[in-house]
C-alpha positions, 0 to 999 in steps of 0.5 A: 426154233426148228428141230429138223435139218430141212426146216433149219435150211428153210429158215435161213433161205426165208431170211435171205429172201426177206432181206432181198425183198426188203432191198427191192421195196426200199430201192423202189421207194428211194427211186420214187422219191428221186423221180418226184424231186426231179419232177419238182426241179423240172429237169426233163433229162433227169425225169426220163432217166429216173422214170426209166430206172424206177420202172426197171426196178419195179419190173424186176421186183415183180418178176422176183415176187417181191411185189405183187403184179397189181402193186407193181402196175399201180406203182408204175402208173403213179410214176408215169403220172409224176413223170408226165405232170410236167 
């Protein structure tokens, strides 16, 4: 445990950031699963909507530093392949 007041604040801040990063990554996984389900069902409108939402979340996660920009690009590429597979 930190003994210095600034370190205590930093620990609290890091914990909040860790939870926020976890929320981004978890949401991206969920949206990817939804996109795959929509692609299996073959609903073009659902595929487009899910893909748009997924890309929005990936870009936001990369901008906030929850995802590395190369990892974000890779996930967007995977999503585009799933969406175009139809």
